[in-house]
C-alpha positions in Angstrom: 2.5 -6.0 58.8 -0.4 -3.6 60.3 -3.8 -3.3 59.5 -3.5 -0.4 57.0 -0.6 -2.2 55.1 -3.2 -5.0 55.0 -5.9 -3.1 53.4 -3.2 -1.5 50.7 -2.0 -5.1 50.0 -5.6 -6.2 49.5 -6.6 -3.3 47.2 -3.1 -4.1 45.0 -4.1 -7.5 44.6 -7.4 -6.5 43.6 -6.4 -4.0 41.2 -3.6 -6.4 39.5 -6.5 -9.0 39.3 -8.6 -6.8 37.7 -6.0 -5.6 35.3 -5.4 -9.3 34.4 -9.2 -9.6 33.8 -9.2 -6.7 31.5 -6.3 -7.8 29.2 -7.4 -9.6 26.4 -5.4 -11.4 23.2 -4.2 -9.2 20.6 -6.9 -9.4 17.7 -6.0 -10.1 14.5 -6.7 -7.1 12.3 -6.4 -6.1 8.2 -2.9 -4.9 8.5 -1.1 -3.5 5.3 2.2 -5.5 6.0 4.1 -3.7 3.7 3.5 -0.5 6.0 4.7 -1.6 9.4 7.6 0.6 11.2 9.2 1.0 14.5 10.2 3.7 16.9 11.3 4.0 20.7 13.1 6.1 23.0 16.6 5.5 24.9 16.5 1.4 25.5 13.5 1.6 23.3 15.5 3.4 20.7 18.4 0.8 20.5 15.6 -1.9 20.7 13.9 -0.1 17.5 17.3 -0.5 15.7 17.6 -3.9 16.6 14.1 -4.5 15.5 14.6 -2.5 12.4 17.7 -4.2 11.0 17.1 -7.7 12.8 13.6 -8.0 11.4 14.0 -5.6 8.3 11.6 -7.8 6.3 9.0 -7.2 8.7 10.0 -3.4 9.4 10.7 -2.7 5.9 8.5 0.8 5.9 11.0 2.2 8.6 11.9 3.2 12.1 12.3 6.2 14.5 15.0 6.5 16.8 15.3 9.0 19.8 18.5 8.8 21.8 19.5 5.4 20.6 22.6 4.3 18.9 23.8 1.8 16.4 22.8 -1.9 15.9 24.8 -4.1 18.3 26.4 -1.1 19.8 27.2 -2.7 23.1 28.7 -6.1 21.7 27.1 -8.0 24.9 28.9 -6.0 27.1 27.4 -3.6 29.9 30.6 -1.9 30.2 30.5 -0.8 26.6 26.8 -0.3 26.9 27.2 2.4 29.8 30.3 4.1 28.2 31.2 3.9 24.3 27.2 3.6 23.7 25.9 6.5 26.1 28.7 8.5 27.7 31.8 8.2 25.2 30.6 7.5 21.9 34.3 8.3 20.3 34.9 4.7 20.9 31.9 3.4 18.9 33.5 1.0 16.3 31.3 1.7 13.8 32.8 -0.5 10.9 33.0 -3.2 13.0 29.1 -2.9 13.7 28.6 -2.9 10.2 30.8 -5.8 9.3 28.9 -7.8 12.3 25.6 -6.8 10.4 26.6 -8.0 7.1 28.2 -11.2 8.5 25.0 -12.1 10.8 22.6 -11.4 7.8 24.5 -13.8 5.5 24.3 -16.1 8.3 20.5 -15.8 8.5 20.8 -14.7 12.3 18.9 -11.4 10.9 16.8 -10.5 7.9 18.8 -9.4 4.7 20.3 -6.0 4.6 18.8 -5.3 1.5 15.2 -4.6 2.9 16.7 -1.2 4.4 17.5 0.1 1.3 13.6 1.3 0.7 13.1 2.1 4.4 12.9 5.5 6.1 14.7 6.5 9.2 14.0 9.6 11.4 16.6 10.3 14.3 16.3 12.8 17.0 18.7 13.8 19.6 18.6 16.6 21.9 21.6 19.1 22.3 21.5 18.6 26.2 21.1 15.1 26.4 23.3 13.9 29.3 22.1 10.3 29.1 22.8 9.4 25.6 25.1 11.9 24.4 24.3 13.1 20.7 27.7 11.7 19.4 25.9 8.6 19.8 23.2 9.3 17.5 26.0 10.7 15.2 27.4 7.2 15.0 24.2 5.9 14.3 23.7 8.0 11.3 27.2 6.6 10.0 25.9 3.3 10.8 23.0 3.7 8.6 24.8 5.4 6.1 25.8 1.6 5.0 22.4 0.5 4.5 19.8 3.5 4.0 20.2 5.9 1.1 20.7 9.5 2.5 17.8 10.9 0.9 15.7 8.5 3.5 17.2 9.8 6.5 16.2 12.8 8.8 18.3 13.7 11.6 17.1 16.6 13.8 19.3 17.8 16.6 18.6 21.3 16.7 16.3 21.4 20.0 17.8 21.9 23.6 16.3 19.1 25.1 17.5 16.6 27.9 16.7 12.7 27.7 13.2 12.5 27.0 10.4 11.8 24.4 9.6 15.1 23.3 5.9 16.3 22.4 4.5 19.8 21.4 1.9 20.0 24.5 2.8 17.6 27.3 5.2 16.6 30.1 7.9 18.5 32.0 10.0 21.6 31.0 12.1 20.9 27.6 15.5 20.8 29.9 14.4 18.6 32.7 15.4 15.3 33.1 13.1 13.5 35.5 10.4 10.9 35.3 8.3 10.1 33.1 10.9 11.4 30.9 8.6 13.2 28.4 9.3 16.8 27.6 7.1 19.9 26.2 9.6 21.2 23.8 6.8 22.9 21.6 7.6 20.0 19.1 5.4 17.1 17.6 8.2 14.4 17.4 5.9 11.5 17.1 4.3 13.3 14.3 7.4 14.2 12.6 8.5 10.5 12.5 5.2 9.3 11.5 5.1 12.0 8.7 8.6 10.7 7.5 8.0 7.2 7.6 4.6 7.4 5.9 4.4 10.5 3.9 1.8 13.3 4.3 -0.7 12.7 6.8 -4.4 13.6 7.8 -4.6 16.1 10.4 -4.2 14.6 13.8 -7.3 14.3 16.4 -7.1 17.4 18.7 -9.8 16.1 20.8 -10.4 13.6 23.3 -9.6 10.0 22.1 -12.3 7.4 22.5 -11.5 5.1 25.3 -12.5 2.1 24.0 -9.7 2.3 21.4 -7.0 1.8 24.0 -6.6 -2.2 24.5 -4.7 -3.8 27.4 -3.5 -7.1 25.7 -1.9 -10.3 27.1 1.7 -10.5 26.6 2.1 -13.8 27.9 0.6 -15.1 25.1 4.3 -14.5 23.5 6.5 -14.5 26.2 7.1 -15.1 30.0 9.5 -13.4 32.1 12.7 -12.2 30.4 11.9 -8.8 31.4 8.6 -8.5 30.0 5.7 -7.7 31.8 2.4 -10.1 31.5 0.5 -7.2 29.8 1.2 -4.7 27.0 -1.0 -1.8 25.3 -2.4 -0.8 21.7 -4.4 1.8 20.3 -6.8 0.4 17.6 -9.0 3.0 15.9 -12.4 2.0 15.6 -11.9 1.7 11.7 -9.0 -0.7 12.0 -11.0 -2.7 14.6 -14.1 -3.2 12.2 -12.1 -4.2 9.1 -10.5 -1.3 7.4 -6.9 -2.0 6.3 -4.6 -0.3 8.3 -1.1 0.6 8.9 1.0 -0.9 12.3 3.5 1.0 14.4 5.4 -0.4 17.2 6.4 1.9 19.9 8.9 1.4 22.5 9.3 3.4 25.6 12.6 3.8 27.4 13.8 2.6 30.8 12.0 3.8 33.8 8.9 4.4 31.6 7.0 1.0 31.4 3.2 1.4 32.8 4.2 0.2 36.2 6.3 3.1 36.6 4.8 6.1 34.7 1.1 4.5 34.8 -0.1 5.4 31.2 1.7 8.2 30.4 3.6 6.9 27.9 0.8 5.1 26.1 -1.4 8.1 26.0 0.6 11.3 26.1 3.5 11.1 23.6 1.5 11.8 20.8 1.0 9.0 18.5 -2.5 8.0 18.9 -3.6 11.7 17.9 -1.8 10.6 14.4 -3.1 6.9 14.7 -6.8 7.9 15.1 -7.3 9.9 11.9 -4.8 8.0 9.6 -5.9 4.2 10.3 -2.8 3.2 12.0 -2.8 0.7 14.8 -0.3 1.7 17.9 1.5 -1.1 19.5 2.9 -0.4 22.9 5.0 -3.4 24.4 6.2 -3.3 28.1 9.0 -4.2 30.0 8.6 -5.2 33.4 10.3 -4.0 36.7 11.9 -7.5 36.7 14.1 -6.0 33.7 17.3 -4.3 34.5 16.5 -0.6 35.3 13.1 -1.5 33.4 15.0 -1.2 29.9 14.6 -3.2 26.8 17.4 -5.7 26.2 20.0 -4.2 24.1 23.3 -5.3 25.8 22.6 -8.6 27.1 21.2 -8.5 30.4 18.6 -11.3 29.1 20.3 -13.3 26.5 23.6 -13.7 24.3 21.5 -13.6 21.4 19.5 -10.3 22.3 20.3 -8.6 19.1 19.4 -11.2 16.9 15.8 -12.6 15.5 16.3 -15.4 18.1 16.8 -13.2 20.8 13.6 -13.4 23.1 12.5 -10.1 23.4 13.2 -9.6 19.6 11.3 -12.7 18.7 8.2 -12.0 21.1 7.8 -8.4 19.8 7.7 -10.0 16.2 5.1 -12.6 17.2 3.0 -9.9 18.4 3.5 -7.9 15.1 2.5 -11.4 13.4 -0.5 -12.0 15.5 -2.0 -8.5 14.9 -1.3 -8.4 11.2 -2.8 -11.9 10.5 -6.6 -10.6 9.8 -5.8 -10.6 6.2 -7.9 -8.4 4.0 -11.7 -8.4 3.9 -12.6 -8.8 0.3 -14.7 -5.3 -0.5 -18.0 -6.1 -2.0 -18.0 -6.3 -6.0 -18.8 -2.8 -7.3 -22.3 -2.1 -8.3 -22.3 -2.3 -12.1 -22.8 1.0 -13.7 -26.0 1.5 -15.2 -26.8 1.8 -19.2 -26.8 5.2 -20.4 -30.3 6.7 -21.2 -31.5 8.5 -24.2 -28.9 7.4 -26.9 -29.6 9.3 -30.2 -28.1 10.1 -33.4 -27.6 13.4 -35.3 -25.6 15.8 -37.6 -25.6 12.7 -40.2 -23.3 13.4 -43.1 -22.2 11.0 -46.0 -19.2 9.6 -43.6 -20.1 10.7 -39.9 -22.5 10.7 -37.4 -22.6 12.3 -33.8 -23.9 10.1 -31.1 -25.1 11.6 -27.6 -26.5 10.5 -24.4 -27.3 11.3 -20.9 -24.8 11.4 -18.2 -24.7 8.4 -15.6 -23.7 9.0 -12.0 -20.2 7.5 -11.2 -19.0 7.1 -14.8 -15.5 8.3 -15.6 -15.6 7.7 -19.0 -17.9 5.9 -21.9 -17.5 3.7 -24.8 -19.1 4.0 -28.0 -20.1 0.7 -30.0 -21.2 0.7 -33.6 -22.9 -2.5 -34.5 -21.5 -3.9 -31.5 -17.9 -2.9 -32.5 -16.2 -0.6 -30.1 -15.6 2.5 -32.3 -13.6 5.0 -29.6 -9.8 4.7 -29.5 -9.8 6.6 -26.0 -12.2 6.9 -23.4 -14.9 9.2 -24.1 -15.3 11.8 -21.0 -18.1 14.1 -22.9 -21.7 13.2 -23.3 -21.1 13.1 -27.3 -18.8 11.5 -29.8 -18.7 12.1 -33.3 -18.2 8.8 -35.3 -16.3 8.9 -38.8 -15.3 7.2 -41.9 -18.8 5.7 -42.1 -19.9 4.7 -45.8 -22.5 7.0 -47.4 -26.2 6.3 -47.4 -26.0 3.5 -44.9 -27.6 2.5 -41.7 -25.7 1.8 -38.7 -26.9 1.2 -35.0 -25.0 2.7 -31.9 -24.7 1.7 -28.2 -23.0 3.3 -25.3 -21.6 1.8 -22.1 -20.5 3.8 -19.2 -17.2 3.0 -17.3 -15.8 3.5 -14.0 -12.3 4.9 -13.0 -10.6 1.4 -13.4 -12.2 0.9 -17.0 -14.9 -1.6 -15.8 -17.7 -1.2 -18.1 -21.5 -1.2 -17.0 -24.6 -2.1 -19.1 -25.1 -1.4 -22.8 -27.7 1.0 -23.8 -30.6 0.8 -25.9 -29.4 1.0 -29.5 -29.8 3.9 -31.4 -29.9 3.8 -35.4 -29.0 6.5 -38.1 -28.6 6.6 -41.9 -25.5 8.6 -43.2 -26.3 10.8 -46.2 -25.3 10.9 -49.7 -25.4 8.5 -52.9 -24.7 5.1 -52.1 -21.3 3.8 -53.5 -21.7 1.5 -56.6 -21.5 -2.2 -56.0 -18.1 -3.3 -56.4 -17.4 -5.4 -59.3 -16.3 -9.2 -59.0 -14.1 -11.0 -61.7 -13.7 -14.4 -62.6 -10.9 -15.8 -64.9 -11.7 -19.5 -65.8 -12.1 -21.7 -68.7 -15.5 -21.6 -70.3 -16.7 -25.0 -69.3 -15.7 -23.8 -65.6 -17.7 -20.8 -66.3 -20.7 -22.9 -67.1 -20.4 -25.3 -64.4 -20.3 -22.5 -61.6 -23.6 -21.0 -63.4 -21.8 -17.5 -64.6 -22.5 -18.8 -68.2 -24.5 -21.2 -70.7 -23.6 -23.3 -73.4 -25.4 -23.5 -76.9 -24.7 -25.4 -80.1 -20.9 -25.6 -78.9 -20.7 -22.2 -78.0 -20.4 -20.3 -74.4 -22.4 -17.3 -73.5 -22.5 -15.1 -70.5 -25.5 -15.1 -68.2 -27.5 -11.8 -68.2 -25.7 -10.2 -71.3 -25.3 -13.3 -73.3 -22.0 -12.0 -75.0 -20.5 -14.8 -76.5 -17.4 -16.1 -75.2 -16.6 -18.6 -77.6 -16.0 -22.3 -77.9 -17.5 -24.3 -74.9 -14.4 -26.5 -73.9 -11.5 -26.5 -71.4 -9.0 -24.5 -73.4 -11.0 -21.6 -73.9 -10.5 -18.9 -71.0 -12.3 -15.8 -70.4 -12.7 -13.2 -67.8 -16.1 -12.5 -66.7 -17.0 -9.5 -64.8 -20.4 -9.5 -62.5 -22.4 -6.2 -62.4 -25.4 -7.4 -61.2 -27.8 -10.4 -59.8 -26.7 -13.1 -62.1 -25.5 -10.9 -64.8 -21.9 -11.0 -66.1 -20.4 -9.0 -69.0 -16.7 -9.8 -70.9 -14.5 -7.3 -69.2 -11.9 -7.1 -66.2 -12.0 -5.5 -62.9 -10.3 -2.1 -62.4 
């Protein structure tokens, strides 16, 4: 080895050492576990299908597939992989693959297929793709028809693109087939996939992305060898790193596209991160190693016969990465500050049966509730700054308080009370009648006995003999004042 080669070797070792030092364990973040999805190109597309179907409970939100094919397409054979699953799609036994999927799900080798019903799928095939022919993606569409509602699937195949991940501003010409297999076709494929999977998104970041958001992580924590590199990459927006709940999308490169071979072009230039930065998404970029066949993901069994099952080494490793980065849990938000009490509560417009109650606005309030004598009187939330209380008694004094409520209906403090008296004549007192024996009336204090006769208190009306047999109805018309009669 000459001196120049020795220097190069020393530099390479130094760089490798620096890379190892830079790698950190995946952080545990506050990820909404119902919002996890996956996408991939070529071997990454086949692997994305494997993860979506095999771990459907985890990747329940959906998948994006670029130049991939049906689940278990190769059925463990490199001949099938390079033949029917790439060049001769008419030979793909779609119905058999559907049966295998159902059988494995029943056996627990993969997650229940029912999880796929609510997921979204975005598929892309370049019309001039000479590596994975468009017919393979047609077969994937037929396969997904057995598990995913048609309305949830988008299949775009109208761009003359070669075998590559396509963007709207980076890479080779659209018809090029060459490393790094990223082509500028004036179409933002990453954005289209994410928008279909997640719905309307905030506009992407068109400026420079913060360098600190790119994280090289330790893949050896999850797997050693099995065709996977010691480290992987992630893009973690600052908000996600500091506790905001975020979504997670796993991005899988294709063959000959890992960091060793194309540096960080796939990690940085495929368009995902610009959407992640403005939409609280974490992008996870697992990496194969050059020890893997053609640096591909295992979608035909070069590493393990169980490659497409949950127990497949690469499948299990990526699932473990997702579990760890999603393990931060929710950080409970601080309790909302209680809304202050409304000020300037006043009464006005008194009538014989109603009163208007008014108050000053409370910042942050969505509505208000009015309480009369401590009882809530409005049936629906009050959004104005006054309320007409009705059904009141004439010439009667009442007391009102008001509470502000937020958008969730949570009430703040009660205001000071405001009193008001209705107009009109007070209603006559309601008469009360008592029917009992004359003896019982005297015992109850409604009458008195004198010389064997009974007289009503107040009116002194004679009620007859004082005994338990004579019965009289007395009507109370005032304080200790009774007359003989009945109530209406």
